[in-house]
Backbone bond lengths (Angstrom), bond angles and torsions (degrees), N, CA, C in turn:
res aa  C-N    CA-C-N  psi(-1)  N-CA   C-N-CA  omega(-1)  CA-C   N-CA-C  phi
1 M - - - 1.462 - - 1.520 109.36 -
2 K 1.303 117.50 132.78 1.455 122.39 178.33 1.527 109.45 -94.73
3 I 1.334 115.13 120.61 1.457 121.18 -179.71 1.525 108.84 -126.11
4 A 1.320 116.44 131.07 1.466 121.95 175.61 1.517 109.53 -118.99
5 I 1.309 116.19 137.80 1.461 123.32 176.21 1.517 108.53 -102.62
6 I 1.322 116.39 129.39 1.467 120.92 170.54 1.513 107.39 -113.15
7 G 1.314 116.28 115.55 1.458 120.99 -176.55 1.516 111.04 103.94
8 A 1.316 116.50 73.51 1.467 120.76 -176.88 1.521 110.81 -88.96
9 G 1.325 115.38 49.16 1.453 120.87 174.46 1.517 110.16 -89.26
10 A 1.330 116.17 -141.40 1.458 119.61 -174.11 1.527 112.07 -62.70
11 I 1.330 117.61 -57.33 1.462 120.54 -177.34 1.521 111.56 -76.16
12 G 1.332 117.66 -45.77 1.457 120.15 179.57 1.511 112.47 -61.62
13 G 1.324 116.57 -40.91 1.457 120.09 177.96 1.515 112.20 -66.97
14 W 1.321 116.18 -39.77 1.475 121.14 176.89 1.528 110.56 -59.40
15 L 1.329 116.36 -48.72 1.460 120.01 179.72 1.529 111.09 -63.45
16 A 1.321 116.52 -40.19 1.458 120.17 -179.44 1.524 111.62 -61.70
17 V 1.325 116.49 -44.19 1.465 119.32 -179.31 1.529 110.83 -67.33
18 L 1.329 117.69 -41.62 1.462 119.61 178.50 1.522 110.94 -59.74
19 V 1.340 116.58 -46.50 1.466 120.25 179.92 1.526 110.62 -65.61
20 G 1.318 116.97 -46.38 1.455 120.19 -178.16 1.515 113.40 -66.38
21 H 1.331 116.81 -34.72 1.465 120.82 -177.99 1.526 112.45 -76.83
22 H 1.334 116.20 -42.68 1.462 120.36 -173.32 1.533 113.61 -91.85
23 L 1.323 117.41 -22.26 1.471 119.73 -172.72 1.527 112.58 -126.35
24 P 1.337 117.68 47.50 1.474 118.20 -176.52 1.515 113.86 -66.80
25 Q 1.331 117.26 -25.02 1.458 120.59 -179.64 1.524 112.69 -87.67
26 Q 1.320 116.10 -31.04 1.464 120.05 -175.89 1.526 113.67 -87.50
27 V 1.324 117.43 -22.79 1.462 120.25 -170.47 1.523 110.95 -127.43
28 Q 1.330 115.36 134.84 1.465 121.78 167.07 1.526 106.87 -98.23
29 L 1.331 116.20 107.85 1.458 121.81 -169.05 1.521 111.40 -100.16
30 S 1.333 114.96 135.80 1.462 121.64 175.69 1.528 108.96 -132.57
31 V 1.332 115.08 158.04 1.460 120.84 177.68 1.522 108.63 -133.30
32 L 1.316 115.83 130.01 1.452 121.63 172.00 1.521 107.43 -95.73
33 A 1.318 116.31 115.50 1.458 121.12 -175.81 1.523 108.95 -144.76
34 R 1.322 114.92 175.25 1.456 119.28 179.63 1.524 109.35 -152.64
35 G 1.320 115.42 170.73 1.452 121.47 174.59 1.512 114.15 58.04
36 A 1.336 115.21 -139.44 1.459 121.23 -175.81 1.518 112.27 -63.89
37 T 1.329 116.55 -32.84 1.466 119.13 179.45 1.526 110.64 -66.48
38 L 1.308 116.96 -45.23 1.462 120.38 178.30 1.523 110.80 -61.33
39 Q 1.312 116.97 -44.59 1.461 120.78 -179.86 1.529 110.75 -61.29
40 A 1.346 116.11 -42.49 1.466 119.67 -178.95 1.521 111.27 -66.59
41 I 1.336 117.27 -40.42 1.466 119.97 178.93 1.516 110.21 -62.39
42 R 1.309 116.95 -42.22 1.467 120.04 179.95 1.525 111.95 -66.87
43 Q 1.327 116.97 -29.18 1.456 120.19 -178.61 1.525 112.99 -81.29
44 H 1.341 116.86 -45.32 1.469 118.50 -173.77 1.531 113.61 -137.82
45 G 1.331 117.13 12.35 1.454 119.41 -179.95 1.525 111.03 74.74
46 L 1.315 115.08 -168.07 1.464 121.64 175.49 1.523 109.50 -96.03
47 Q 1.325 116.26 136.96 1.456 120.90 -178.19 1.527 109.62 -122.01
48 L 1.324 114.42 134.74 1.463 121.00 179.49 1.513 109.72 -130.66
49 T 1.321 115.63 126.98 1.457 121.08 171.55 1.519 108.13 -100.77
50 Q 1.335 116.63 118.31 1.465 121.71 -178.28 1.515 109.13 -143.96
51 A 1.322 115.75 129.98 1.468 122.55 179.68 1.522 111.34 52.62
52 G 1.339 115.91 39.81 1.455 120.66 176.51 1.515 115.03 79.14
53 Q 1.320 117.53 2.65 1.458 120.88 -179.22 1.524 110.54 -114.73
54 L 1.329 115.51 145.48 1.456 121.61 177.23 1.520 109.06 -101.36
55 H 1.326 116.41 122.93 1.462 122.35 175.61 1.523 108.39 -112.94
56 Q 1.298 115.97 135.92 1.455 121.19 -179.13 1.519 109.27 -131.71
57 V 1.321 117.06 130.55 1.463 120.55 178.98 1.525 109.19 -130.28
58 Q 1.321 114.86 143.69 1.455 122.17 173.99 1.526 108.13 -96.32
59 V 1.304 116.71 132.33 1.463 120.57 -178.32 1.527 109.56 -135.13
60 R 1.311 115.21 156.01 1.464 119.50 169.19 1.518 107.61 -66.70
61 A 1.306 117.02 131.12 1.459 120.44 -179.13 1.514 109.77 -138.75
62 S 1.322 115.33 139.82 1.455 120.93 179.70 1.522 108.67 -158.08
63 D 1.333 115.01 159.60 1.462 119.39 171.26 1.521 111.12 -99.86
64 N 1.324 116.31 7.04 1.465 122.93 -178.40 1.523 109.71 -119.71
65 P 1.332 119.28 110.14 1.474 120.41 -178.20 1.529 112.80 -59.60
66 A 1.317 118.05 -28.72 1.466 120.28 179.89 1.527 111.36 -63.11
67 E 1.334 117.52 -31.10 1.464 120.84 178.79 1.526 112.06 -71.06
68 L 1.316 116.98 -26.80 1.467 120.97 -179.04 1.520 111.98 -86.62
69 G 1.335 117.47 -29.19 1.462 121.00 177.72 1.514 113.02 82.27
70 E 1.325 115.11 175.14 1.459 120.27 -179.22 1.522 111.26 -68.24
71 Q 1.333 114.67 144.24 1.457 122.04 -174.15 1.526 110.80 -118.81
72 D 1.340 115.10 156.01 1.463 119.61 171.86 1.524 110.48 -77.35
73 L 1.334 115.34 -33.93 1.463 120.43 -178.69 1.519 109.17 -144.13
74 V 1.320 115.42 131.65 1.460 122.20 172.03 1.526 107.32 -110.38
75 I 1.322 116.48 123.83 1.463 120.83 175.15 1.519 107.41 -97.96
76 L 1.322 115.11 115.49 1.458 122.24 -174.12 1.522 108.68 -100.38
77 A 1.333 116.28 108.81 1.465 121.00 -173.24 1.523 111.70 -127.78
78 V 1.329 116.53 39.30 1.460 120.50 177.27 1.524 109.57 -94.11
79 K 1.323 116.59 166.04 1.457 120.48 171.19 1.534 108.61 -72.43
80 A 1.316 115.78 150.16 1.468 120.67 -172.98 1.522 112.42 -57.65
81 Q 1.319 117.42 -34.61 1.458 119.87 -177.59 1.528 112.53 -70.29
82 S 1.337 117.56 -13.04 1.463 121.76 178.06 1.520 112.54 -96.53
83 L 1.320 117.01 -4.35 1.459 120.41 -171.08 1.525 112.54 -63.95
84 M 1.317 117.07 -41.93 1.457 119.32 -178.01 1.521 111.76 -57.71
85 S 1.330 116.71 -37.98 1.459 120.01 -176.57 1.527 112.71 -74.75
86 V 1.341 117.77 -25.46 1.469 119.65 -177.79 1.523 112.77 -101.77
87 A 1.335 117.98 -8.92 1.465 120.18 -177.00 1.527 113.23 -55.68
88 P 1.348 119.98 -42.10 1.473 118.36 177.02 1.527 112.86 -59.88
89 A 1.317 117.31 -37.57 1.464 120.20 177.91 1.522 111.31 -67.13
90 V 1.332 116.86 -37.49 1.464 120.81 176.48 1.524 109.65 -59.92
91 A 1.328 116.14 -47.60 1.462 120.31 -179.49 1.515 111.46 -60.84
92 E 1.323 116.88 -39.69 1.465 120.07 179.94 1.521 111.50 -67.79
93 L 1.317 116.82 -41.44 1.461 120.46 -177.97 1.527 112.20 -69.99
94 M 1.322 118.12 -36.80 1.464 118.65 -177.70 1.524 111.67 -80.06
95 G 1.337 118.08 -17.51 1.458 120.43 174.00 1.515 112.61 57.34
96 Q 1.332 115.35 -141.40 1.459 121.66 -175.49 1.526 113.29 -86.50
97 H 1.330 117.37 -23.90 1.460 118.57 -169.67 1.525 114.37 -129.50
98 G 1.329 119.16 -8.69 1.455 121.47 -176.11 1.517 113.47 -71.68
99 K 1.318 114.99 162.52 1.460 122.41 176.55 1.526 109.49 -113.62
100 V 1.313 115.60 162.21 1.466 121.96 -179.94 1.519 109.07 -124.44
101 L 1.322 115.92 115.88 1.463 120.86 174.70 1.527 107.04 -90.20
102 V 1.317 115.99 113.93 1.470 121.21 -174.82 1.528 108.93 -91.53
103 A 1.330 115.23 104.76 1.464 121.94 -179.09 1.521 108.84 -106.07
104 M 1.339 115.76 69.39 1.458 122.07 -174.21 1.522 109.99 -134.20
105 N 1.319 115.74 157.15 1.457 121.18 176.91 1.523 111.16 -89.39
106 G 1.324 115.80 162.32 1.452 121.19 174.19 1.514 113.61 85.43
107 V 1.335 115.13 -175.75 1.461 121.71 -179.99 1.526 108.46 -77.65
108 P 1.333 118.92 120.79 1.467 120.65 -178.86 1.521 111.96 -85.59
109 W 1.313 116.02 166.81 1.464 121.27 -177.27 1.523 112.59 -64.58
110 W 1.308 118.29 -23.44 1.473 122.02 -175.79 1.530 112.05 -97.17
111 F 1.313 118.15 6.89 1.459 122.49 -169.57 1.527 112.60 -55.86
112 F 1.336 117.52 -38.40 1.458 120.87 -176.18 1.525 112.36 -103.56
113 H 1.310 116.78 28.02 1.464 120.41 175.96 1.527 110.03 -57.90
114 G 1.323 116.54 124.67 1.460 121.38 -179.84 1.517 114.37 86.04
115 A 1.336 117.81 0.11 1.469 120.63 -179.77 1.525 110.49 -78.39
116 D 1.336 116.06 171.62 1.462 119.31 178.96 1.527 110.29 -70.62
117 A 1.321 115.79 172.43 1.466 121.28 -171.08 1.520 112.72 -59.70
118 L 1.326 118.06 -31.95 1.462 121.23 -177.57 1.520 111.52 -59.46
119 L 1.331 116.56 -37.81 1.456 121.26 -175.88 1.525 113.33 -105.76
120 A 1.317 117.95 -18.62 1.461 120.81 -171.91 1.523 113.34 -71.04
121 A 1.323 118.25 -26.08 1.458 120.29 -179.95 1.528 109.96 -62.51
122 P 1.339 117.66 145.85 1.467 120.28 -178.28 1.527 112.48 -54.88
123 L 1.324 115.92 137.54 1.458 120.89 176.01 1.526 109.07 -73.70
124 Q 1.322 116.35 128.94 1.461 120.25 -177.49 1.526 112.00 -65.33
125 T 1.307 116.88 -28.40 1.458 120.46 180.00 1.518 112.80 -78.79
126 V 1.332 117.17 -15.97 1.458 121.49 -175.26 1.522 111.75 -113.58
127 D 1.321 117.05 -46.91 1.469 122.88 -176.90 1.525 108.06 -141.94
128 P 1.341 116.88 74.04 1.466 120.61 -167.00 1.519 116.42 -58.45
129 D 1.320 117.90 -32.03 1.461 118.82 -179.76 1.525 113.06 -113.12
130 G 1.336 116.36 8.94 1.455 120.65 179.58 1.510 114.38 74.08
131 R 1.323 116.93 7.11 1.464 120.71 -175.84 1.524 112.12 -67.02
132 I 1.318 116.86 -39.25 1.463 119.64 -179.43 1.524 110.27 -62.13
133 G 1.328 116.03 -44.86 1.457 119.90 178.85 1.515 112.83 -62.70
134 Q 1.318 117.67 -30.59 1.457 120.72 176.75 1.524 111.58 -71.79
135 L 1.329 116.40 -40.23 1.459 120.83 -178.44 1.526 112.56 -77.32
136 I 1.331 115.63 -33.91 1.476 120.30 -178.02 1.522 107.51 -127.48
137 P 1.330 118.30 83.57 1.469 120.97 -177.46 1.523 111.77 -62.96
138 A 1.311 115.90 149.00 1.463 121.32 -179.10 1.523 111.85 -59.29
139 E 1.321 117.49 -29.35 1.469 121.03 -179.23 1.533 112.03 -65.07
140 R 1.319 116.33 -18.02 1.473 120.09 -179.42 1.522 112.52 -99.43
141 V 1.336 116.38 1.48 1.462 121.92 -171.20 1.520 111.79 -94.23
142 I 1.322 115.24 141.38 1.465 123.60 164.24 1.525 106.00 -114.48
143 G 1.323 116.48 114.27 1.454 119.75 179.67 1.517 111.03 -78.21
144 S 1.315 115.87 157.62 1.461 118.86 178.85 1.527 110.43 -152.74
145 V 1.312 114.33 158.35 1.461 122.67 169.51 1.522 106.37 -131.06
146 I 1.314 115.65 124.63 1.464 120.80 -177.74 1.521 109.34 -100.34
147 H 1.315 115.47 125.71 1.463 121.28 174.33 1.526 107.59 -110.39
148 A 1.312 113.97 76.13 1.460 122.13 179.60 1.515 108.04 -157.84
149 S 1.302 115.71 156.47 1.454 121.18 177.45 1.523 108.95 -130.25
150 C 1.334 115.47 129.75 1.455 122.16 177.44 1.527 108.26 -138.86
151 R 1.306 116.23 165.67 1.457 120.26 174.52 1.523 108.94 -144.99
152 T 1.309 115.77 151.70 1.456 120.47 175.77 1.527 108.50 -91.24
153 T 1.316 115.53 131.37 1.461 120.86 178.62 1.524 111.41 -98.89
154 A 1.319 116.42 -19.35 1.461 124.81 177.00 1.519 105.74 -169.17
155 P 1.331 118.95 165.86 1.467 118.78 177.91 1.523 111.86 -53.95
156 A 1.350 115.44 127.54 1.473 123.20 179.02 1.523 113.17 67.52
157 Q 1.327 117.11 16.48 1.461 121.05 175.81 1.523 108.56 -124.68
158 I 1.326 115.88 122.20 1.464 121.82 -172.46 1.516 109.94 -123.68
159 A 1.312 115.58 140.53 1.466 121.44 173.29 1.522 108.10 -114.63
160 H 1.331 116.42 124.94 1.461 121.49 176.71 1.525 108.31 -83.16
161 V 1.338 115.84 130.70 1.459 120.67 -177.73 1.524 111.02 -99.16
162 M 1.323 116.54 -51.86 1.468 119.97 -178.70 1.521 109.71 -165.52
163 G 1.328 115.22 158.20 1.453 121.76 170.78 1.515 114.44 84.57
164 Q 1.339 114.59 144.42 1.470 121.92 177.03 1.525 111.27 -134.60
165 G 1.338 117.49 11.37 1.459 120.77 -169.92 1.512 113.85 -84.33
166 L 1.326 115.43 143.16 1.458 122.31 176.40 1.524 108.62 -145.72
167 I 1.332 116.53 118.09 1.466 122.34 175.64 1.523 107.67 -97.18
168 L 1.327 116.37 131.86 1.456 121.71 179.03 1.521 110.11 -117.62
169 G 1.322 116.35 145.38 1.458 120.12 176.65 1.510 110.56 -167.78
170 L 1.326 116.27 151.87 1.454 121.86 177.80 1.523 109.91 -92.42
171 P 1.330 117.33 151.43 1.469 119.76 -179.83 1.518 114.13 -55.53
172 D 1.347 117.48 -32.13 1.467 119.76 -178.73 1.522 113.05 -90.40
173 G 1.323 117.57 1.40 1.458 121.80 174.63 1.510 115.80 85.21
174 Q 1.323 118.76 -2.30 1.458 120.64 -179.57 1.530 111.05 -71.83
175 I 1.326 115.13 145.45 1.462 121.55 171.27 1.528 105.74 -108.03
176 T 1.302 116.96 93.50 1.453 122.07 -173.71 1.532 111.11 -88.76
177 P 1.332 117.28 161.32 1.473 119.39 174.67 1.527 112.18 -57.42
178 Q 1.337 116.75 -36.15 1.464 119.80 179.88 1.522 111.10 -65.39
179 L 1.342 116.26 -37.51 1.457 119.71 178.62 1.525 110.40 -67.06
180 R 1.316 116.38 -40.05 1.469 120.19 177.68 1.526 110.69 -63.96
181 Q 1.322 117.12 -38.91 1.467 120.89 179.19 1.524 110.66 -64.23
182 L 1.332 116.43 -42.09 1.453 119.38 177.99 1.524 110.67 -64.43
183 A 1.323 116.57 -41.65 1.462 120.28 178.41 1.524 110.76 -59.20
184 A 1.323 116.76 -43.57 1.463 121.02 179.69 1.520 111.24 -63.34
185 L 1.323 116.17 -39.77 1.463 120.27 179.16 1.520 111.07 -64.22
186 L 1.331 116.94 -46.34 1.454 120.27 -177.85 1.528 112.17 -70.20
187 E 1.314 116.88 -26.50 1.462 118.96 173.73 1.522 111.08 -64.35
188 Q 1.334 116.02 -34.80 1.462 120.21 176.76 1.527 111.48 -64.80
189 A 1.332 116.24 -22.56 1.469 120.43 177.73 1.525 112.26 -84.88
190 G 1.314 117.51 3.03 1.458 121.16 176.31 1.508 115.06 97.27
191 L 1.325 117.61 6.76 1.458 120.57 179.47 1.521 110.83 -88.17
192 Q 1.323 115.98 149.75 1.462 121.85 176.38 1.531 107.44 -97.22
193 I 1.328 115.45 103.04 1.463 121.26 -170.02 1.523 110.82 -100.31
194 S 1.321 115.36 137.32 1.460 121.08 167.30 1.518 107.95 -131.54
195 L 1.325 116.62 151.58 1.454 122.71 -178.28 1.522 109.83 -108.18
196 S 1.316 116.15 141.42 1.463 121.36 -175.83 1.520 110.45 -122.29
197 E 1.325 115.47 138.46 1.461 121.25 173.87 1.523 111.45 -89.40
198 Q 1.316 117.61 -2.86 1.461 121.77 173.83 1.529 108.12 -148.95
199 I 1.315 114.71 77.49 1.463 119.68 -175.96 1.523 111.03 -64.40
200 Q 1.341 117.61 -25.48 1.465 119.65 177.76 1.525 111.09 -60.59
201 R 1.312 116.69 -37.50 1.468 119.48 179.61 1.529 110.81 -67.44
202 D 1.326 117.15 -38.09 1.459 120.68 177.87 1.529 110.81 -66.88
203 I 1.329 116.07 -38.88 1.461 120.72 176.73 1.522 110.33 -62.92
204 W 1.331 116.19 -44.57 1.466 119.72 -178.26 1.527 111.42 -65.63
205 Y 1.318 116.99 -36.68 1.467 120.03 179.56 1.530 110.59 -64.66
206 K 1.328 116.81 -44.28 1.466 118.26 178.30 1.523 110.41 -64.84
207 L 1.328 116.10 -41.69 1.461 121.32 177.92 1.520 111.08 -58.46
208 W 1.320 116.85 -35.49 1.463 122.89 -176.17 1.530 111.38 -55.52
209 G 1.316 116.60 -35.13 1.457 119.74 176.31 1.518 112.98 -89.76
210 N 1.330 116.25 -39.88 1.462 120.06 -176.39 1.524 113.23 -65.86
211 M 1.329 116.96 -32.20 1.464 119.26 -171.85 1.530 113.14 -70.81
212 T 1.334 116.98 -11.49 1.467 119.47 174.81 1.525 111.03 -106.51
213 M 1.319 117.72 -52.56 1.453 120.49 -175.89 1.526 112.13 -59.92
214 N 1.321 117.18 -41.03 1.466 119.95 -177.33 1.530 112.42 -64.20
215 P 1.329 119.39 -59.85 1.469 117.57 -177.87 1.523 113.94 -66.59
216 I 1.328 117.70 -35.82 1.465 118.76 179.17 1.525 110.34 -63.82
217 S 1.326 116.65 -38.95 1.464 119.37 178.56 1.527 110.89 -66.37
218 A 1.339 116.66 -37.25 1.463 119.57 178.35 1.526 111.13 -67.54
219 L 1.326 116.84 -36.75 1.469 121.32 178.54 1.522 111.97 -68.19
220 T 1.322 116.58 -41.89 1.461 121.55 -169.67 1.525 113.85 -102.41
221 H 1.342 116.52 -12.59 1.466 122.48 -173.56 1.536 110.87 59.70
222 A 1.316 115.77 30.64 1.466 121.49 -179.45 1.515 110.41 -103.75
223 S 1.313 116.32 146.18 1.460 121.29 173.15 1.528 108.98 -78.30
224 C 1.333 115.87 168.75 1.463 120.26 -173.80 1.523 112.47 -61.02
225 D 1.323 117.80 -38.00 1.462 119.69 -179.52 1.527 111.25 -64.71
226 Q 1.331 116.72 -35.37 1.465 119.87 178.44 1.528 111.28 -70.13
227 I 1.317 116.56 -38.67 1.466 120.73 177.92 1.522 110.33 -61.28
228 L 1.332 116.29 -46.76 1.462 120.49 -176.82 1.531 111.85 -71.02
229 A 1.320 116.53 -24.01 1.470 119.80 -178.50 1.520 112.51 -79.06
230 D 1.325 117.80 -15.56 1.463 121.57 179.88 1.525 108.31 -93.04
231 A 1.312 117.06 115.13 1.462 121.21 -172.86 1.529 112.18 -61.07
232 L 1.333 117.01 -39.48 1.459 119.60 -178.49 1.528 111.52 -69.07
233 V 1.316 116.40 -42.38 1.471 120.16 -179.97 1.526 109.99 -70.03
234 R 1.309 116.32 -37.51 1.465 120.35 177.24 1.532 110.33 -61.32
235 D 1.334 116.23 -43.40 1.463 120.38 178.97 1.526 111.05 -65.49
236 F 1.313 117.28 -40.68 1.461 121.16 177.01 1.529 110.17 -59.86
237 S 1.328 116.55 -45.02 1.463 120.72 178.45 1.526 110.91 -58.70
238 A 1.318 116.05 -43.70 1.466 120.08 -179.16 1.526 111.29 -62.49
239 R 1.312 117.42 -37.22 1.468 120.31 -179.39 1.530 111.39 -68.59
240 V 1.332 116.82 -39.02 1.462 120.02 175.05 1.529 110.12 -63.47
241 M 1.313 116.02 -42.79 1.461 120.68 -178.54 1.524 111.42 -65.13
242 E 1.337 117.43 -35.39 1.459 119.65 178.37 1.528 111.00 -65.66
243 E 1.333 117.04 -36.15 1.467 119.14 175.36 1.519 110.71 -64.13
244 A 1.329 116.84 -41.76 1.464 120.34 178.80 1.525 111.02 -67.43
245 R 1.341 116.63 -32.29 1.465 119.45 176.61 1.532 110.52 -63.46
246 Q 1.329 117.12 -43.38 1.462 120.78 179.45 1.525 111.41 -63.03
247 I 1.321 116.46 -41.47 1.464 120.02 177.73 1.525 109.94 -65.14
248 G 1.315 116.36 -42.83 1.460 119.98 179.02 1.518 112.36 -58.82
249 A 1.328 116.80 -42.21 1.463 120.50 178.62 1.521 110.84 -62.35
250 A 1.335 116.97 -34.48 1.464 121.03 -177.67 1.522 112.69 -75.14
251 I 1.334 117.54 -21.35 1.469 120.43 -178.25 1.529 112.46 -109.50
252 G 1.319 116.97 13.61 1.460 120.10 177.26 1.511 114.69 82.45
253 C 1.334 117.04 21.12 1.467 121.56 179.51 1.533 108.99 -123.61
254 S 1.312 115.62 59.17 1.462 120.68 -175.82 1.521 111.43 -64.77
255 I 1.323 115.07 146.50 1.467 122.23 176.94 1.519 108.07 -121.41
256 E 1.308 115.59 120.06 1.466 120.74 -177.95 1.522 112.38 -90.11
257 Q 1.309 117.47 -24.16 1.454 121.62 -176.77 1.530 110.96 -67.00
258 S 1.324 117.00 146.32 1.459 120.80 175.88 1.526 109.71 -81.52
259 T 1.322 115.85 158.96 1.465 118.84 177.26 1.525 111.03 -62.15
260 E 1.328 117.09 -36.89 1.465 119.43 179.68 1.522 111.49 -65.42
261 D 1.332 117.19 -38.01 1.459 119.73 176.53 1.526 110.95 -65.10
262 R 1.335 116.11 -38.21 1.461 118.83 178.11 1.524 110.85 -68.42
263 F 1.313 116.96 -38.39 1.460 120.24 176.48 1.537 110.52 -61.24
264 A 1.325 116.15 -35.99 1.463 119.79 179.52 1.523 110.81 -64.70
265 V 1.331 116.33 -36.78 1.470 120.39 176.22 1.526 109.78 -64.35
266 T 1.340 116.00 -45.98 1.460 120.44 -179.72 1.521 111.28 -63.87
267 A 1.322 116.65 -36.33 1.465 120.74 -178.26 1.526 111.97 -61.40
268 K 1.324 116.55 -28.47 1.463 120.22 179.55 1.524 112.48 -65.31
269 L 1.335 116.38 -18.43 1.465 119.76 179.03 1.521 112.09 -75.52
270 G 1.330 116.40 -17.18 1.454 120.23 179.04 1.520 112.15 71.74
271 A 1.338 116.22 -141.21 1.464 122.46 -177.63 1.527 109.46 -79.42
272 F 1.302 115.27 66.56 1.468 122.79 -172.42 1.524 110.37 -94.58
273 K 1.326 115.77 132.17 1.461 121.30 174.61 1.525 109.29 -93.74
274 T 1.317 117.00 123.27 1.458 119.87 179.32 1.524 110.30 -68.44
275 S 1.330 115.29 164.10 1.462 119.82 178.67 1.522 111.17 -64.00
276 M 1.340 117.46 -34.27 1.461 119.51 179.65 1.520 111.47 -69.64
277 L 1.311 117.37 -35.63 1.457 120.17 175.35 1.524 110.24 -65.80
278 Q 1.324 116.70 -42.35 1.470 120.16 177.32 1.531 110.74 -60.85
279 D 1.344 116.57 -40.89 1.462 119.99 178.21 1.528 111.03 -65.15
280 A 1.333 116.77 -43.00 1.464 120.19 179.96 1.523 111.10 -61.78
281 E 1.325 116.61 -42.87 1.465 120.54 -179.78 1.525 111.67 -66.36
282 A 1.335 116.30 -30.69 1.466 120.57 -179.46 1.526 112.85 -88.52
283 G 1.346 116.87 -2.25 1.454 119.84 -179.92 1.512 114.23 77.03
284 R 1.349 116.92 21.52 1.462 121.10 178.68 1.522 110.29 -93.86
285 S 1.325 116.23 155.65 1.461 120.81 179.70 1.521 110.59 -63.12
286 L 1.337 115.88 152.66 1.453 121.69 -173.68 1.530 111.52 -99.82
287 E 1.319 114.64 144.35 1.464 122.69 -177.88 1.533 109.65 -84.61
288 L 1.308 117.07 54.52 1.456 121.68 -167.83 1.523 113.23 -80.81
289 D 1.320 117.80 -43.48 1.459 119.97 -175.62 1.525 112.32 -65.06
290 A 1.326 117.48 -42.71 1.464 120.10 -178.72 1.520 112.11 -67.46
291 L 1.341 117.45 -29.98 1.457 121.08 -175.82 1.528 113.68 -92.64
292 V 1.333 117.49 -33.05 1.460 119.95 -174.58 1.525 111.87 -125.04
293 G 1.326 116.76 -49.69 1.460 120.03 -178.16 1.513 112.98 -58.41
294 S 1.316 116.97 -37.26 1.462 120.75 -179.95 1.522 111.51 -66.03
295 V 1.322 117.14 -39.08 1.469 120.84 177.97 1.522 109.88 -63.20
296 R 1.309 116.12 -44.53 1.467 121.13 177.55 1.534 110.82 -60.19
297 E 1.330 116.75 -43.22 1.463 120.18 -179.30 1.521 111.98 -65.31
298 I 1.322 117.29 -40.06 1.461 120.22 177.89 1.531 109.89 -63.74
299 G 1.325 115.80 -41.93 1.457 119.44 176.79 1.523 111.92 -59.17
300 Q 1.316 117.43 -40.90 1.465 120.85 178.46 1.523 111.19 -63.31
301 R 1.316 117.11 -40.07 1.469 119.79 179.56 1.524 111.37 -64.47
302 L 1.320 115.18 -33.36 1.459 120.27 -178.48 1.527 112.26 -90.43
303 H 1.329 116.88 0.55 1.470 122.68 -177.92 1.530 111.60 60.34
304 L 1.332 114.84 38.87 1.457 121.52 175.23 1.526 108.65 -106.40
305 A 1.310 116.93 124.07 1.461 121.03 -178.29 1.525 110.75 -68.97
306 T 1.338 116.46 138.64 1.469 121.62 -179.56 1.531 110.09 -134.45
307 P 1.323 118.85 59.48 1.479 119.78 -175.70 1.518 113.70 -62.44
308 W 1.343 117.85 -36.09 1.461 119.81 -179.03 1.526 110.85 -73.31
309 T 1.321 116.25 -39.71 1.463 120.13 176.64 1.521 110.24 -65.70
310 D 1.335 116.39 -40.61 1.463 120.72 177.50 1.532 110.62 -57.22
311 T 1.314 115.99 -43.44 1.463 120.95 -178.91 1.529 110.70 -63.34
312 L 1.315 116.27 -47.30 1.461 120.57 179.77 1.522 110.89 -61.19
313 Y 1.319 115.87 -44.15 1.455 120.82 -179.15 1.531 110.86 -64.61
314 G 1.323 116.27 -46.51 1.456 120.03 -178.30 1.517 113.15 -63.15
315 L 1.321 117.62 -45.17 1.456 121.06 -179.29 1.527 111.55 -64.90
316 T 1.337 116.10 -44.98 1.465 118.95 -178.24 1.519 111.00 -68.98
317 R 1.324 117.32 -37.94 1.466 120.76 178.78 1.520 110.82 -63.52
318 L 1.334 117.12 -41.63 1.462 120.48 179.79 1.529 110.46 -65.51
319 M 1.328 116.95 -43.18 1.463 120.11 177.34 1.525 110.14 -59.98
320 A 1.334 116.58 -46.52 1.456 120.56 -178.16 1.527 111.37 -64.08
321 K 1.322 116.42 -38.97 1.465 120.35 178.80 1.521 110.90 -62.96
322 N 1.315 117.15 -45.80 1.461 120.95 -177.32 1.519 112.85 -70.96
323 R 1.323 116.99 -21.08 1.467 120.28 178.60 1.515 112.63 -101.10
324 G 1.335 116.49 4.95 1.463 119.46 179.56 1.512 113.35 72.08
325 L 1.328 117.64 28.90 1.461 122.18 -176.89 1.520 112.22 -109.48
326 L 1.313 116.95 14.33 1.474 121.79 -177.64 1.518 108.78 -111.08
327 C 1.350 115.09 128.85 1.452 119.04 -177.86 1.519 111.40 -72.80
328 R 1.331 116.60 -39.90 1.471 119.27 -177.43 1.530 109.31 -150.37
């Protein structure tokens, strides 16, 4: 099986090393990378530190999709704000028959595939001109939710922090034999796989927590334990989450868990730095539209007021703009 990774950062690099280390006979692995990451991969391969062990794999790497050729599976692990720039490469790599496993946070461009006209139009915060959906049709997508945390310590060097979970599902909810085969393959790579008949609901549930902790941490430079320990900030987070809960109920992604129960889950992470805080500290652009702006836009389409979400989005966007961390 030919598999290419686009986005060899924390999550993409982690997945690449797991596949390359555990499945060298079953998979021909390639990585599309550029700059310092590409140079590092060519020099010493991809390196992953997990459970006290260092794993190193050599992979084909290029910044030119034509050199890698058509793939059976493309694993897309870039930040949402980078998707527009890599979408043509995704289309080239998947060719006529390949699939795309979308390993990204936030609301994806295919989220409302098959929905009524009110929601089916491209979200301006995610795919403003519909170009991504044209290049990567929903019919070719495998949705996913990753329950793992990793960080990059240097180009092509990844440290695994926690979690091995990966939920897979198709936009139309079918559990096909091909999806089961992929799940079985990835389980051999050490991942804990579950299959979903409504991957959109799983995406929305993860978003429900990420859409507050991530931007608030970027605004305040606080870890999750500090955010939860501040009563005013905790209450603000809960109010944003309640707005997202109402939107979720309206789009068929109901959340039964209470905000306090979700906070208890987050509290178990301890002094955890969110990915958005790590990006802000490193001077990288923030994944704001996919995590917050998209929720606000969906609420507007449904005529549901989101004053708390609006506030969070506006404050974080202004901070990102003034620090040069906003893509557009």
